[in-house]
N, C-alpha and C positions, 0 to 999 in steps of 0.2 A: 672457509666460512661459508655455511649455508646460504644460498639466497632464495628469500622467499618470494613468492607471486604476487601479484596486485590482490587477486584474489584471498590469499591466506592472511596478507595484511588488514585488507578491508575487514575480514570475517573477524579477526583479532580485536580489532578496534570496535566492531560493533557490538561483540561479545561483552567487553570490557564495560563500554559505556552503558550498556542496558543492564550490567551486573550492579555497576555502582549506582545506577538510578533505582533500581528496585530496592536494593539494600538501603539506600538513602529515604527513599519512600516509607519504607516499612519499619525502618529502625533508627533513623538519625533526624531528618527534619523534612516530614511531609511536603507541608507547604513550600520551603525554599526549592526542593528537588521538582517538585511539579512544575514550579516556574520556569525550570530551565527545557522544559519540553519542545518550546521552538527551535532553540539552538540545537538541541538533540537531533531533530525531525532534520533541521537542515544539514547537519553533518552526514545524516544517512543518505540525503539526495547527493550530497557531494561525493561520497563513497560510491554511490552507482554511477556517477559521471566518471569517477576516476578507474572504474572497473570495466567501463563498457568497451568493446573491442574497438569501437569506430564511432565518433562524435562527429557525424555528418548532419548535411541538412534535414535529411529525413527524421533523425534522432531530435533534433532542435524542435522541429514541428511537431513532433510528438510530445514533448515536454511541455512546451507551450499550450497544445491542446488539450492535455490534462489540467493543466494548472489553469487555464482559464475556463475550462468547461467546468472542472470541481469548484472554482470559486462562485462560477455562475449559478450552477445548480443549488449550492448552498444558500446565495441570496436568495433565490426564488424560494425555497424550502423556509428559511427563517421567516422572510417577508410576507408569505400568503398560506404557507401550509400546503400548497399545491403539490409539493414533493417532499418524500420521506414522512412528512406528518408535522405536528405541531411541537417543536423544540426550541430552544435558545441556547447562545455559547456563552461561557463563563470567560472571565477575564484572565484566564492563565495561559491562553495560546498566544497573546501578544497583541500587536497592533491589527486592527479590523479596519474592514470597509464594509458599511452597512451592514455591521454587526455580525459579519463573518471575518474569523481571523484569517490574515493574508497566507499564515504559513499552512493552511487546508491546501491550496494549490501544490506544493510542494508533497504534501501527503497523499493527494489523490495521485500525483505521478508515482510515489513510491509504492503504493497499493496495486495499481494497474500494472505497472511495469514488471514488479517482482511476479504478480500472478501469470502474467503473460509468458515471461521468461521461464517461469517454472513448468508449465503446461507444455510450452515449446520444447525443454529439454526433456521431459517425460516421452511426449511423443516421438522425439527422435530417437532416444535410447531404446524405446520399445520396439521401434520399426527396426533399428539395428538388429537387436538381440534375438528378434524372431525372425529376421530375414524377409520381412513382407517389404518388397521393394515396391509393389504397387500401392500398398499402403503409404509407404514414405511419399511417393512420386504425386499422388493423388492431391491437386491444390485445394480441392473441395473439401476432402476429409480433413485434412491439414487446416484450412481456415475454419472450419466448423469446431474442430477439438479445441484451437486456441481461444476461439471467441467464446463458445458456449461454456466449455470446461473452465477456461480463465475467469469468467463471469461468475460461475458458480464459486469457485475457489475465492474470487474476490469479496463474494456475498458472505461466505463461511468465515472469512476473516473478520468482516463487520459482525456477525454473530458474535464472535467470541470478544471483539471489540468492546461492544456497547455497553455491557454492564459495567466493565472496566473503567470506560470514559466517564460513565457517570460518577463512579466512585471518586475519581480523580478530579472532578470537577471541569472536565473539558466542556460538556455541554449537560443540559438537562432536558428531559420529557416533559411537555407542560400535560401528558395524558398518565392514566394509572401505570399502562403496561408500554413497552416499546412495540409500536404499531405493525403488522405484517406488510403494510403498505411501504414501509421504510425499507424493506428488503426486496420488495417488487421494484420500487426506482433503484434501489442500488444494482439489481441484474441488469436493468435496461439500459443504465448510464454506464455500467461498466463494460457490456456487450459493445456498445457505441465505441467507446474509447478502445476496447482490445480488437476491434476493427481496423482502427488506425493503426494500433499496434501491428496486426499481422501485416497490412497491405502496405504501409510506408517502407521505403528501401533503408533500412539499417540492420546491422546484425542483431540477434535476437538472442543468442547465448549468453548468458551470464550466469557463473557459477554463483558469484557474491549474491546476486538479486534472488537465487534460491536460499541460499544459507539467511539472508535477511529476514525473507517471510518466515522461515521456521524460528529465527530469534524472536521475532516480533511476537508470532503467536505463544510461543513459550512465555514471552514476558508478561503479556496482556492475561493469559491464563492462571498464572501466578497470582497477577493482582487480584482476579476475581477470586480466587480462593483463600488468600490471606490478608487483603485489605479490609 
């Protein structure tokens, strides 16, 4: 009997749940399936822990840093408008603290970890395939790649997510359009957290994290088009 790896099992689960969620939102009961979002995000976070090569102190510190920073900047954003712009959260994302859903701490971890792991994987493969040993061994180049490219990828994810999230009732903007300031803040906060991702001592390779990023991008693109 064929034995499947943790990455394969987690990817299959992620595809299945995203497919069920997409079908449920588009064809069955939109409101019901949207309200399962917090449980869905929690499951994806658990799968990232399940597929991590090693859960050590560095990994746990990174997780807590993403979760607390994510909730913290969202509280500042919704309370003052000083970060991201003028927006407010709906009620579909579950329990809140100061009008910010607690599950967003998990969501920030998912986005930042997946973006960092994806760029780290691409950088490592490019270095191996081209035989650029000096590139692979340069801490500065690698750090800049993971932090800057990872932050750019995280902002691209948010760009795809924003219109879909509004349609799903996750949050709403109090301005006519999504402000450019939102993406400026996103790249700054993402770069800060990806700096921690790069320098904290834990294994960075996670195939499932790469797969999950692609799965979620596809999910939100389909929501944007068909909902």
